[in-house]
C-alpha positions in Angstrom: 28.8 -3.2 -17.7 25.2 -3.6 -18.6 22.8 -5.4 -16.3 20.9 -8.5 -17.5 18.0 -10.0 -15.6 16.8 -13.5 -16.4 13.5 -14.7 -14.9 13.4 -17.9 -12.9 12.4 -20.0 -15.9 15.4 -19.0 -18.0 17.7 -20.0 -15.1 15.9 -23.4 -14.9 16.5 -24.0 -18.7 20.2 -23.2 -18.2 20.3 -25.4 -15.1 18.7 -28.4 -16.9 20.8 -27.9 -20.1 18.4 -30.1 -22.0 18.9 -28.2 -25.3 22.3 -27.5 -27.0 21.3 -23.9 -27.4 21.1 -23.5 -23.6 24.3 -25.4 -23.0 26.1 -23.1 -25.4 24.5 -20.0 -24.0 25.5 -21.0 -20.4 29.1 -21.4 -21.5 29.1 -18.1 -23.3 27.6 -16.3 -20.3 30.4 -17.6 -18.1 33.0 -16.5 -20.6 31.6 -12.9 -20.6 31.0 -12.4 -16.9 33.7 -9.7 -16.9 31.7 -7.7 -19.4 28.1 -7.9 -18.0 26.3 -7.8 -14.6 23.9 -10.7 -14.3 21.4 -10.0 -11.5 19.0 -12.1 -9.4 16.4 -10.9 -7.0 14.1 -11.7 -4.1 11.6 -12.8 -6.7 13.9 -15.8 -7.7 14.1 -16.8 -4.0 10.3 -16.7 -3.7 10.0 -19.0 -6.7 12.5 -21.5 -5.3 10.9 -21.3 -1.9 7.8 -23.1 -3.5 10.1 -26.0 -4.4 9.8 -28.5 -1.5 12.6 -30.7 -2.9 16.3 -30.5 -2.3 16.9 -29.7 -6.0 16.4 -26.0 -5.2 19.7 -25.9 -3.4 21.5 -27.3 -6.4 19.7 -24.7 -8.5 20.7 -21.9 -6.1 24.4 -23.0 -6.4 24.0 -23.1 -10.2 22.5 -19.6 -10.3 25.5 -18.3 -8.3 27.9 -19.4 -11.1 26.2 -16.8 -13.3 25.1 -14.0 -10.9 27.9 -14.2 -8.3 26.6 -11.9 -5.5 24.6 -9.3 -7.5 21.4 -9.3 -5.5 18.4 -6.9 -5.9 16.0 -6.7 -3.0 13.4 -4.3 -1.6 13.9 -3.3 2.0 10.4 -2.8 3.5 11.5 -0.8 6.5 13.7 1.6 4.5 11.2 1.6 1.7 13.9 1.4 -1.0 15.3 -1.2 -3.4 19.1 -1.7 -3.3 21.8 -3.9 -4.7 23.4 -6.2 -2.1 26.5 -8.3 -2.1 24.8 -11.6 -1.3 25.1 -15.0 -2.9 21.9 -16.9 -3.7 22.2 -19.5 -0.9 23.0 -16.8 1.6 20.0 -14.7 0.6 17.7 -17.7 0.5 18.6 -18.7 4.0 17.6 -15.2 5.2 14.1 -15.2 3.7 11.2 -15.7 6.1 10.0 -19.3 6.7 6.3 -20.4 6.4 5.6 -20.4 10.2 2.0 -19.5 10.6 1.2 -16.5 12.8 -1.4 -17.0 15.5 -3.3 -13.7 15.7 -5.5 -15.1 18.5 -2.5 -15.4 20.9 -0.2 -12.6 19.7 -1.1 -10.3 22.6 -0.4 -13.2 25.0 3.3 -13.3 23.8 4.0 -9.7 24.8 6.4 -9.3 27.7 4.9 -6.7 30.0 7.4 -7.0 32.9 8.8 -3.6 32.3 5.7 -1.9 31.0 4.2 1.0 32.9 0.6 0.8 34.3 -0.5 3.1 31.5 1.1 1.0 28.9 -0.5 -2.2 30.3 -3.9 -0.5 30.2 -3.4 0.6 26.6 -2.4 -3.0 25.6 -5.4 -4.4 27.5 -7.7 -1.9 25.6 -6.2 -2.8 22.2 -6.6 -6.5 23.0 -10.3 -6.0 23.8 -10.9 -4.0 20.6 -9.1 -6.5 18.5 -10.9 -9.5 19.9 -14.4 -8.2 20.9 -15.3 -5.1 18.9 -17.5 -6.1 15.9 -17.4 -4.6 12.4 -20.1 -5.0 9.9 -19.3 -4.4 6.2 -22.8 -5.6 5.2 -21.7 -8.9 3.8 -24.7 -10.5 5.6 -27.0 -8.6 3.3 -25.4 -9.9 0.1 -28.0 -12.4 -1.0 -29.9 -11.4 -4.1 -27.0 -11.5 -6.6 -26.5 -13.9 -9.5 -24.8 -17.2 -8.7 -22.1 -16.4 -11.3 -21.0 -13.6 -9.0 -21.9 -15.0 -5.6 -20.2 -18.3 -6.0 -16.7 -16.9 -6.5 -17.2 -14.2 -3.8 -18.3 -17.0 -1.3 -14.7 -18.3 -1.5 -13.0 -15.0 -0.5 -15.6 -12.9 1.4 -17.7 -13.8 4.4 -20.9 -13.6 2.4 -24.0 -14.2 4.5 -22.1 -13.8 7.8 -22.9 -11.1 10.4 -20.5 -8.6 12.1 -17.0 -9.9 12.8 -14.2 -8.8 15.2 -10.9 -7.5 13.9 -9.3 -10.8 14.9 -11.9 -12.7 12.9 -11.4 -10.4 9.9 -7.6 -10.8 10.1 -7.9 -14.6 10.3 -10.4 -14.7 7.4 -8.1 -12.5 5.3 -5.1 -14.7 5.8 -7.3 -17.7 5.0 -8.4 -16.0 1.8 -4.8 -15.5 0.7 -4.0 -19.2 1.4 -7.1 -20.3 -0.5 -6.1 -18.2 -3.5 -2.6 -19.7 -3.3 -3.7 -23.3 -2.9 -6.8 -23.4 -5.1 -6.4 -22.0 -8.7 -10.2 -21.8 -9.1 -10.5 -19.2 -6.3 -8.4 -16.5 -8.0 -9.6 -17.6 -11.5 -13.2 -17.2 -10.4 -12.6 -13.7 -8.9 -10.7 -12.6 -12.0 -13.6 -13.8 -14.3 -16.1 -11.8 -12.3 -14.0 -8.6 -12.3 -13.1 -8.9 -15.9 -16.7 -9.5 -17.1 -18.4 -6.8 -15.0 -15.7 -4.1 -15.3 -13.7 -4.7 -18.4 -15.5 -7.4 -20.5 -12.7 -7.4 -23.1 -13.0 -3.7 -23.9 -9.7 -2.7 -22.5 -6.7 -4.8 -23.5 -2.9 -4.3 -23.8 -1.5 -3.5 -27.2 2.3 -3.4 -27.0 2.3 -0.5 -29.5 -0.3 1.5 -27.6 -1.0 2.4 -23.9 -4.6 3.6 -24.5 -5.9 1.2 -21.8 -4.6 3.8 -19.2 -7.0 6.6 -20.3 -9.6 4.4 -21.8 -10.3 2.8 -18.4 -11.8 6.1 -17.3 -14.8 5.3 -19.5 -15.5 2.1 -17.5 -17.5 1.8 -14.3 -14.2 2.6 -12.5 -14.3 6.1 -13.8 -10.5 6.3 -13.3 -7.4 5.9 -15.5 -5.4 2.8 -14.8 -2.8 4.7 -12.9 -5.4 6.6 -10.8 -7.1 3.3 -10.0 -3.9 1.7 -8.8 -3.0 4.7 -6.7 -6.5 5.0 -5.2 -6.3 1.3 -4.1 -3.0 1.8 -2.4 -3.8 5.3 -1.0 -7.6 5.8 -0.8 -7.3 8.8 1.5 -4.4 10.4 -0.4 -2.4 10.9 2.8 0.6 8.6 2.3 3.6 8.2 0.0 3.4 5.3 -2.4 6.7 3.6 -3.2 7.6 2.4 -6.7 7.7 -1.1 -5.3 4.1 -1.0 -4.0 2.8 0.8 -7.1 4.5 -1.4 -9.7 3.7 -4.8 -8.1 0.1 -3.8 -7.6 -0.1 -2.4 -11.2 1.2 -5.7 -12.6 -1.3 -7.7 -10.6 -4.1 -5.3 -11.6 -3.4 -5.8 -15.3 -4.2 -9.5 -14.8 -7.1 -9.0 -12.3 -9.0 -6.5 -14.5 -8.4 -8.7 -17.6 -6.4 -6.0 -19.4 -3.5 -8.4 -19.9 -4.5 -11.7 -18.3 -2.8 -15.1 -18.1 -4.6 -18.0 -19.9 -7.2 -19.5 -17.5 -5.6 -23.0 -17.6 -2.2 -21.5 -16.5 -3.1 -18.7 -14.1 -2.1 -19.1 -10.4 -2.4 -16.3 -7.9 1.1 -16.8 -6.4 2.6 -17.0 -9.9 1.1 -13.7 -10.9 2.4 -12.0 -7.8 5.9 -13.5 -8.3 6.0 -12.5 -12.0 5.2 -8.9 -10.8 8.3 -9.0 -8.6 10.5 -10.1 -11.5 9.0 -7.4 -13.7 9.7 -4.8 -11.0 13.3 -5.8 -10.3 13.9 -6.1 -14.0 13.3 -2.3 -14.2 16.6 -1.8 -12.3 18.5 -3.5 -15.2 19.2 -2.9 -18.9 17.7 -6.1 -20.2 14.9 -8.4 -19.0 14.7 -11.9 -20.5 11.9 -14.5 -20.3 10.0 -17.0 -22.4 6.6 -16.3 -20.7 4.5 -14.4 -23.3 2.1 -13.1 -20.6 5.0 -11.8 -18.5 6.6 -10.2 -21.5 3.4 -8.5 -22.6 2.6 -7.1 -19.2 6.2 -6.0 -18.6 6.5 -4.2 -21.9 3.1 -2.5 -21.4 4.0 -1.2 -17.9 7.5 -0.1 -18.9 6.1 1.8 -21.8 3.3 3.4 -19.6 5.8 4.4 -16.9 8.7 5.5 -19.2 11.0 2.7 -18.2 13.5 2.2 -21.0 14.7 -1.3 -19.9 14.7 -3.6 -22.9 12.4 -6.7 -22.7 13.2 -9.7 -24.8 12.0 -13.3 -25.4 14.9 -15.6 -24.9 14.9 -16.5 -28.6 15.4 -12.8 -29.4 17.9 -12.3 -26.7 20.4 -15.0 -27.7 21.4 -13.5 -31.0 21.4 -10.1 -29.4 23.8 -11.3 -26.7 26.3 -12.5 -29.3 26.0 -9.1 -31.0 26.7 -7.4 -27.7 29.7 -9.6 -27.0 31.2 -8.9 -30.5 30.9 -5.1 -29.9 33.0 -5.2 -26.7 36.1 -3.0 -27.1 39.0 -5.3 -27.8 41.7 -2.5 -28.0 42.1 1.1 -27.3 42.2 1.8 -31.0 38.7 0.2 -31.4 37.4 2.3 -28.5 38.7 5.6 -30.0 37.5 4.7 -33.5 34.0 4.1 -32.0 34.2 7.4 -30.0 35.2 9.5 -33.0 32.4 8.0 -35.0 29.8 8.7 -32.3 31.0 12.3 -31.8 30.6 12.9 -35.6 27.5 10.9 -36.2 25.7 10.3 -32.9 22.3 11.8 -32.1 22.6 15.3 -30.6 19.9 15.5 -27.9 20.9 18.8 -26.3 23.2 21.8 -26.5 23.5 24.5 -23.8 25.7 27.3 -22.7 26.6 27.8 -19.0 25.4 31.0 -17.5 28.0 31.0 -14.8 31.1 29.8 -16.8 32.5 30.1 -20.2 31.4 26.6 -21.1 29.4 25.1 -23.9 28.1 21.5 -23.7 26.8 19.3 -26.5 25.0 16.1 -25.4 25.2 13.1 -27.7 23.4 9.8 -27.6 26.0 7.4 -29.0 25.5 4.2 -31.0 27.9 2.4 -28.8 27.8 1.7 -25.0 31.4 2.3 -23.8 32.7 -0.3 -21.3 29.2 -1.7 -21.5 28.2 1.2 -19.2 28.7 4.7 -20.5 25.8 5.6 -22.9 26.0 9.3 -23.1 28.7 11.6 -24.4 29.1 15.3 -23.4 31.4 17.2 -25.7 32.4 20.2 -23.6 34.4 23.4 -24.5 35.5 25.5 -21.6 38.0 28.4 -21.7 39.2 27.2 -25.2 39.8 23.7 -23.8 38.0 20.6 -25.1 36.8 17.8 -22.9 34.9 14.5 -23.7 32.9 13.2 -20.8 31.4 9.7 -20.9 28.7 9.1 -18.4 25.6 6.9 -17.9 22.1 8.1 -18.3 19.3 5.6 -17.8 15.5 6.0 -17.6 14.5 3.2 -15.3 14.1 2.6 -11.6 17.8 2.3 -10.9 19.4 5.1 -9.0 22.6 3.3 -8.0 25.6 1.5 -9.4 26.8 -2.0 -8.4 30.2 -2.1 -6.8 30.9 -4.8 -9.4 30.3 -2.2 -12.1 33.1 -0.1 -10.7 35.3 -3.1 -10.6 34.4 -4.1 -14.2 35.0 -0.6 -15.6 38.4 -0.3 -14.0 39.5 -3.8 -15.0 38.4 -3.2 -18.5 40.2 0.2 -18.6 43.4 -1.5 -17.3 43.3 -4.0 -20.1 42.9 -1.3 -22.7 45.3 1.4 -21.3 47.6 -0.5 -19.0 48.9 0.7 -15.6 47.8 4.3 -14.8 50.1 7.1 -13.7 50.2 5.9 -10.1 51.0 2.3 -11.3 47.5 1.1 -10.4 46.2 -1.8 -12.4 43.2 -4.1 -11.6 40.6 -3.0 -9.1 41.7 -3.8 -5.6 38.3 -5.0 -4.2 38.7 -4.7 -0.5 40.7 -1.5 -0.5 38.9 0.4 -3.2 35.4 -0.5 -2.1 36.1 1.1 1.3 37.5 4.2 -0.4 34.3 4.5 -2.5 32.2 4.2 0.6 34.2 6.8 2.5 34.3 9.2 -0.5 38.1 9.0 -0.8 38.4 7.0 -4.0 40.8 8.5 -6.6 39.9 6.2 -9.5 42.5 6.0 -12.3 44.5 8.6 -14.3 46.4 8.0 -17.5 48.7 10.6 -19.1 49.4 9.9 -22.8 51.2 12.0 -25.3 48.2 13.8 -26.8 45.5 13.4 -24.2 44.7 12.3 -20.6 42.0 10.0 -19.3 40.5 10.2 -15.9 38.0 7.7 -14.4 36.5 8.9 -11.1 33.3 9.6 -9.3 32.4 13.1 -10.6 31.8 15.5 -7.8 29.1 17.4 -9.5 26.9 14.5 -10.6 28.1 12.0 -8.0 28.5 9.1 -10.4 31.4 7.3 -12.1 32.5 9.0 -15.3 35.3 8.9 -17.8 36.9 12.3 -18.8 39.1 12.5 -21.9 41.1 15.7 -22.2 43.0 16.4 -25.4 46.3 18.3 -24.8 46.5 21.7 -26.3 49.3 22.0 -28.9 52.0 24.5 -27.8 53.2 25.0 -31.4 
């Protein structure tokens, strides 16, 4: 089951249903929910959080009719992105509210009743440093610069002010973020300054090229694009940068440096950030769909630069593709085996290797067809004069996990094609089998036919769900 990621705007079009094309698409999405995984993410929740009306709750319920509980989110403490079983309303209720933090009183809220004298002294010292120790970054000396630079900087930096305490710096920084969120001209002015004095239109995104990465080294930055993003996140080179931090900063930097910038009339600081989240979470899926040309351009550029093979489509391109995908779904076991025979004969051979330890030769084939909407690699194996056909999934994107719903979809589809297995097991038993998968005791399914057997299980060697077809050796 392939994963499809719509950005917030596509869900809104489907929700409103103003055009017949979206009404039809919505109905067809519902009809094919057993064949695809439709995902939503924390980015959708942040978009809806900006909606102060009650309509957002109706839209959350609508989104659920498509995505069910297939939720992608980054866990800041664990520093990893995972798939969660959470419906949109449930996830929305868990996101942080907009309660403002008072940095001036945060030490006053600490409960020191059980603190040791040493701990109390350390907290007192920290409070004194935070509130009283002054830091001077030299902004008071910024005077003799052109107004075209100074005016935008005045809105985000304490230009002309003397040394400030950490408390004052923190409050200024939070105020700067709020200004950029509330006033489009603040971020627009900053972007114009950066673009003009660093890029000036010399380095732009060409979907067919990624030269901007190396070309940027010839600018005043003296770094490739990747080096520049990494140095911003890790200036001392002493910490690990997560994919989440790198990617969302890279997306924002494409806009800020003017390499792939949103039109000035349209650009909003918060929107650029949220688009970056959608682009990041889309890299955990097979398809990303939007109608925002700026988003599509930046996403395609970053995916190509980073070797992410997730396909990116404008909604007008995706709709006919979706119907093509639905028509290629295996409707019978005969159709599946015909497709498999064709792929083994005519698919692209991408590797062939002989095992050093065992009498085993493996030919790796990239098929034309995606089996069960999931398996996209064939391994034709010959070991000890026995042939095996292994179907597995091989993806070059950020995803390192499978949704439990994908296990369910594969098993249910196999049951429709092959019937009850040898142990008389049919559809996926959600509660029972999910616990078995978690505990490592899941047996999958096994079919024993006249001339071959089929096994679907979590392969011990590669620790992922696979389908193994084993032809029976003739005894004649």
